[in-house]
C-alpha positions in Angstrom: 4.4 23.1 -26.6 2.7 25.0 -23.8 4.5 23.1 -21.1 7.8 24.1 -22.7 6.9 27.7 -22.3 6.3 27.4 -18.6 9.2 28.1 -16.4 8.4 26.1 -13.2 11.5 27.4 -11.4 10.4 31.0 -12.0 6.9 30.2 -10.9 8.2 28.6 -7.7 10.6 31.4 -6.9 7.8 33.9 -7.3 6.2 32.6 -4.1 8.4 30.0 -2.5 6.7 30.0 0.9 3.2 29.5 -0.5 4.3 26.8 -2.9 6.3 25.0 -0.1 3.3 25.2 2.2 1.0 23.8 -0.6 3.5 21.0 -1.2 3.5 20.0 2.4 -0.3 20.0 2.5 -0.4 17.8 -0.6 2.1 15.3 1.0 0.1 15.4 4.3 -3.2 14.7 2.6 -1.7 11.8 0.6 0.0 10.4 3.8 -3.2 10.6 5.8 -5.2 8.9 3.0 -2.7 6.0 2.5 -2.2 5.4 6.3 -6.0 5.4 6.9 -6.6 2.9 4.0 -3.9 0.6 5.4 -4.9 0.9 9.1 -8.7 1.1 8.8 -9.8 -2.2 7.4 -12.7 -4.4 8.6 -10.5 -7.3 9.5 -8.4 -5.0 11.7 -11.5 -3.9 13.7 -13.1 -7.3 14.3 -11.8 -10.1 16.5 -9.6 -12.8 14.8 -12.2 -15.4 15.6 -15.6 -13.8 15.9 -17.4 -17.2 15.9 -15.5 -18.2 19.1 -16.7 -14.9 20.8 -20.3 -15.6 19.8 -20.0 -19.1 21.2 -18.8 -17.8 24.5 -21.6 -15.3 24.7 -24.3 -17.8 23.7 -23.1 -20.2 26.5 -23.0 -17.4 29.0 -19.3 -17.7 29.6 -19.0 -13.9 30.1 -15.7 -13.9 32.0 -14.0 -15.9 29.3 -15.6 -13.7 26.7 -14.2 -10.6 28.4 -10.8 -12.1 28.5 -11.1 -13.0 24.9 -12.1 -9.4 24.0 -9.2 -7.8 26.0 -6.6 -10.1 24.4 -7.8 -10.4 20.8 -10.9 -8.2 20.5 -9.6 -5.1 18.7 -12.3 -2.4 18.2 -15.3 -4.6 18.4 -13.8 -6.5 21.3 -13.4 -3.4 23.4 -17.0 -2.4 22.7 -18.3 -5.8 23.7 -16.0 -5.8 26.8 -17.6 -2.5 27.9 -21.0 -4.1 27.5 -20.0 -7.1 29.5 -18.7 -4.9 32.3 -22.0 -3.0 32.5 -24.4 -5.9 31.8 -25.6 -6.0 35.4 -26.8 -2.4 35.2 -29.6 -3.3 32.7 -29.9 -3.5 28.9 -30.1 0.3 28.3 -27.0 1.1 30.4 -25.2 -1.7 28.6 -26.0 -0.3 25.2 -25.0 3.2 26.3 -21.7 1.9 27.6 -21.0 0.1 24.3 -21.9 3.2 22.3 -19.7 5.4 24.5 -16.7 3.0 24.1 -17.3 2.9 20.3 -17.2 6.7 20.0 -14.1 6.9 22.2 -12.2 4.3 20.2 -13.2 5.7 16.8 -12.2 9.3 17.6 -8.8 8.8 15.9 -10.5 7.8 12.6 -12.7 10.9 12.6 -9.7 13.1 13.5 -7.9 12.0 10.4 -11.0 12.9 8.3 -11.1 16.3 10.0 -7.5 16.9 9.1 -8.2 16.2 5.4 -11.2 18.5 5.5 -9.0 21.2 7.0 -6.6 20.8 4.1 -9.5 21.2 1.7 -10.3 24.5 3.3 -6.8 25.9 3.9 -5.2 25.0 0.5 -7.3 27.4 -1.7 -7.0 30.1 0.9 -3.2 29.9 0.8 -3.3 29.9 -3.0 -5.4 33.0 -3.0 -3.2 34.7 -0.5 -0.2 34.1 -2.8 -2.1 35.6 -5.7 -3.2 38.7 -3.7 0.3 39.3 -2.4 1.7 38.9 -6.0 -0.8 41.4 -7.3 -0.1 43.8 -4.5 3.6 43.9 -5.4 2.9 44.1 -9.1 0.7 47.2 -8.8 2.8 48.8 -6.0 5.0 50.7 -8.4 2.7 53.3 -10.0 5.5 55.0 -12.1 5.7 52.5 -14.9 7.0 52.4 -18.5 5.6 50.4 -21.3 8.2 47.7 -20.7 7.4 47.5 -17.1 3.7 47.2 -17.9 4.4 44.2 -20.1 6.4 42.8 -17.2 3.4 43.5 -14.9 1.1 41.2 -16.9 3.8 38.5 -16.9 4.0 38.9 -13.1 0.3 38.6 -12.8 0.2 35.4 -14.7 2.8 33.9 -12.4 1.0 35.2 -9.3 -2.3 33.4 -10.4 -0.3 30.1 -10.3 -0.6 29.9 -6.5 -4.4 30.0 -6.7 -4.3 27.2 -9.4 -1.9 25.1 -7.2 -4.1 25.7 -4.1 -7.2 24.6 -6.0 -5.5 21.5 -7.3 -4.4 20.5 -3.8 -7.9 21.2 -2.4 -9.6 19.1 -5.1 -7.2 16.1 -4.6 -7.7 16.4 -0.8 -11.5 16.5 -1.3 -11.3 13.3 -3.3 -9.3 11.7 -0.5 -11.7 13.0 2.1 -14.8 11.7 0.2 -13.5 8.2 -0.4 -12.1 7.9 3.1 -15.4 9.1 4.7 -17.4 6.6 2.7 -15.0 3.8 3.8 -15.1 4.9 7.4 -18.9 5.1 7.6 -19.3 1.8 5.9 -16.8 0.0 8.1 -18.0 1.5 11.4 -21.6 0.7 10.4 -20.5 -3.0 10.0 -18.8 -2.9 13.4 -21.9 -1.3 15.0 -24.2 -4.0 13.5 -21.9 -6.8 14.8 -21.8 -5.1 18.3 -25.6 -4.8 18.4 -25.9 -8.5 17.5 -23.5 -9.5 20.2 -25.3 -7.2 22.7 -28.5 -9.2 22.0 -26.6 -12.3 23.0 -25.4 -10.7 26.2 -28.8 -9.3 27.1 -30.4 -12.7 26.3 -28.2 -14.3 29.0 -28.6 -11.4 31.4 -28.8 -12.5 35.1 
């Protein structure tokens, strides 16, 4: 019954720029979330045959291991390759090189999270801006009749809609941000643990 009384076309035309911007933000947040879920999986960050890489490191075939990492290593492989390249500089330098490479390669993952966080911040601000602008125009005419006062309250109700829409977009984006952040931290922690285990194999064969 309530839904039938709401004229969505009238609501949209009251602040088309604000609602269009909020629609774009909602589509952007959904796209970032779906793309990150599809592209950021543990199997996409680890080598296709991790056991083969471990065998190469255990038998001190470092050049073969580096070739393996460069061809099929993915994220973990590039980290291990950085460790292999700096293994002659000592254990600490090797670990530092691997950490630096890991941070560099994972930057894109954190950038997507940052974009989602920006949407969480911007969406309610855009919604509030639409409401403030609507209220400004509603109260701009001080010479009002009784009929215009009734229209004023109707206009205020429509103006508040941008804030509601902004909050909805922000809440949904926050849910996307939270779930994606949990997945990112969990996956990168797994990659880090594997990298440290492989670093132990490299250091154990250090010459």
